[in-house]
N, C-alpha and C positions, 0 to 999 in steps of 0.2 A: 134425952135431949142432946142436941148437937150444937156446939159453940164454935164460932170462928172469930178470931181476933184480927182487926185491921189497925195497924199503927203507923204513925208518921212523926217526923221530926220537924216538919214545916210549920209555919205560923198560921196557915189557913184553918178555919173552923171545920173540923172533920164532920161533926154532927150536922151542922147547917147544910153542908154540901150533900149529905145523904138523906136529909129529912124528906124531900119530895119522893124519893124511892121508897123509903120506909112507909110513908103514908099510902103509896100505891100498892105495895105488897099487902098491907093490912086490909085495904079495900078488896083485894083479890082473895082474902080469906087466909093469908099466911100470917100466923101469929108469931110475933117476935118479942123477945126481951132484949132491949138495947141498953147497955151500961157503959158509961164513960169512965176512963181511968187515966190518971196522969202519973208519970214517973220522970221527975225532973222536967226537962224540956220536951220530953216525948209524950204524945197523946195516943190513946188507944180507944177503940170502940169494940166491945164484945157483943157479937150477935148470937143470940141463942134461939134456935128454932124450937118452938113449943108445939109438940105434936097434938093432934086431936085426941079425944078420949079413947078412941078405938085403937090407938097406936099409930106409929109412923110408917108409912109405906116407903119403899125405895124411891118411887116416883116423886113423892113429896120432898124427900131428902135431896134428890138430884135437882129438883126445881129450886130449892133453897140455895144450893151451891151455884147453880147457873146464874141466879139473880145476883149473887155476890160477885161472881166473875164479871158480869157486865158492869157493876158498880165500880169495882177495882180498876177495870180497863179504862172507864171514863175518867177516873181520878188520875191514873197514870198518864193518860194522854192530855189531860187538862191541867188541873192545879199543880200536880207534881212536876210535870214538864215545865210549866211556867216558873215555878219556884226554883227549879234547878237552873233554868236560864238566867234568872235574876242573880242567883249566886255566882254563876260563871262570869257574868258581866261585872259584878261587884269585885270579884277577885282578880280577874284577868284584865279588866278594862276600867280601873277605878276613876279614870279621868272623865268618864261619861256621867251625866247627871241622872238622878233617879227618874226624871221624866223621860230621858232618852232611853234608859234601861227598860222602862215599861213599854215604850213604843217598839223597841227592838224585840222584846220577848213576844209581844202580841203579833208582830210582823212575822217572826219565825214560825209561830204556831199556825198562823193563817196560811203561810206558804206550804206548810206540811199538810194542812187540811185540804188544800186545793190540788195536791198531787199525790196520788196513790193512797188516799185515805182509807178506802175500803179494805185493801190488802193489809194495810198497817193495823187497822182495828182487828181484823181476823187473826193476824199473827200474834198480837198482844193477847187477845182473848184465848188463843190456843195455849200460850205460855202460862197465863194466869190459871186457866182451867186445869191444866196438868199439875200445876203446883198445889192448888187447893184440893185436888183429888187425893193428895198424899199428906197435906199439912193443914193444920187448923189455925195457923197464925201466919200473917204476912205483913212485913214491914215495907211500906211503899218505896221509900228511897233506896233501900238496900236491894229490893227486888229489881227496881229500875236499873240500877248500876250493874248488877251482876247477872241478871237473867235477860235483860233487854239491851245487850251491848251494841247490837247493830243499830237499834233506834237511838241509843244514847250518842253513838258516833254521828248518825245522821243529824241529830239535833245540834251537835257542836259544829259540824260542817256548815249547816244552814246559818248558824249564828255568826260564824266568821265571815260568811258571804254578806250577811246583812250589815255587819260592822264595817266591812270594806266599802259597801255602798254608802253607808251613813257618812263615813269619813270623806269619801269622794264628793258627796253632796255638800258637805260643810266646806271643803276646799273650793268647790265650784262657787258657792255663795260668797266666800271671801274674795275670790277672783272677780266676781261680778261687782262687788262693792268697790273694789279698787278701780275697775274700769269706769264705773259710774262716777267715781270721784274725779278721774281724769277728764271726763266729759264735762262735768259741772264747773271745773275751775278754768277752762279755756274758752276763749272767745270763738264763736262760730266763724269758720273761714268761708262758709258758703250758706246761702239761705235754705236751699232745698236740694235733696239728692234723690233721684229715681234709681232704684236697684232693679235691674232686669235679670231674672233667672231664666236662662234658656237651656240649662241642663243641670244635673246634680253637681257638676264641678266647674261650671262656667257662669260668669255673671258680667254685666256691663253697668257702668255708672253714668248717669246723665245729670246735667245740672238743672237749675230751675227753668231754663228755657228749653229743656229736653234735648240739649246738645251733649254729645259724648264728652266725658272728661278724659282727655287724652292720656295715654300711658306716660308720656314724658312729664305731664303735670303731676300725675299721681306719684311718680318716683321722686319728683322734686319735693312734694309734700311729705312723703314717707321717709325719704332718704333712700339710698340705693339698696333695695332688699332683694335684688334679683339673685344674689348668690347665697341667700339665707336658707333656701330650701323650704320656704313657707308653703303650707297647704293653702288652697284657695280660701277656706274659711278664715284662716289667720290673716290673709292679705285683705279680704273684704272687711273684717272687723277692724284691722289696723287703719285702713283707709277711712272708714266711717268715724272712728274715734279721733283721728288726726284732723279730719275735716270738721267734725263736730257740728253737723248741720242742724238747723232749727227744726227741720221736718225731713222725715225719711219716708218715702213711698215705696213699698215693696210690691212689685208687679208679678202676678201669676206665681206666687210662692206657696209652698206647702209648709206645714209646721215642722220643719227640720230642726236639728240641734242649733245650727247657726242662726236661723230665724228666731228661735226662742231666746238665744243669747242676745240678739239685737233688741228684742222686745224688753228684756230685763235691764239692759244697759241704758238704752235710750227711752226711759220711761216717759210716756205721754207724748213722744215725738213721732211715733211710728203709725202709719196707716197702711191698709191693704187695698190693692186695686187688682181686679181680675177681669175686667171687661172694658178696656179702653183701647185706643188705637195702638198704644205701645204694647199692651198685653197681646193683642192679636198679631203683631208684627215682630215679635221677639226673634223669629228665625232670620230676620233680615240683618240683625246686628252681629 
């Protein structure tokens, strides 16, 4: 009989994760004895291949080890990766909530699954197969850290990118809240503003009578910003917040970053127009 031991120091239920595979093997005629063992916080499953009465052929033995190679690979790329991500987040970024940590770990694994998954699985299977061909025991977390260093580094890099994005999103949401507060506390200086987008970096503002808001008026409202080096998005947002119109009509606009920001700041005040006289004649402005 041949026995292979799989061990883990993580909290997930090792037996439950492998139960579907164990059932499938048994249906395919592979007879196994599976014993659980605990040593402190560590858990182990001992898989013993029970040969048929006529003796074990090398082909059956190889099939047994190949099946376990696939199982170990799935565990390493699934539960083990996720638990290591949670641990890294808890240690390196304790300010994040458990819910945020869970979202991040899922996001990192999803991003890895969508890019180069096939090659990654093949690489891990090759490492696990080579290891199990010479060893009858594998400790998942130790194997991950010391035999899959490239993947471990890839996991950490993707985690840092995801955290940077999360923090940027949180900063953006705080920024939106602040701007929304400014809009809510001030009296509207104008009833309606039409925003005409006629290039990615040019816009024109019209009042409720569809008359252009002159540059001099905007500078008077905003203060003299001509030397501030503001981008057009900043200038447009500043103008709208200062004017605080009751209605904003965006003409012929795409869902760009600045448009999304306007929607988030001026909740319930924004409408879109794509086929009016102003939309058709934006090149004249």
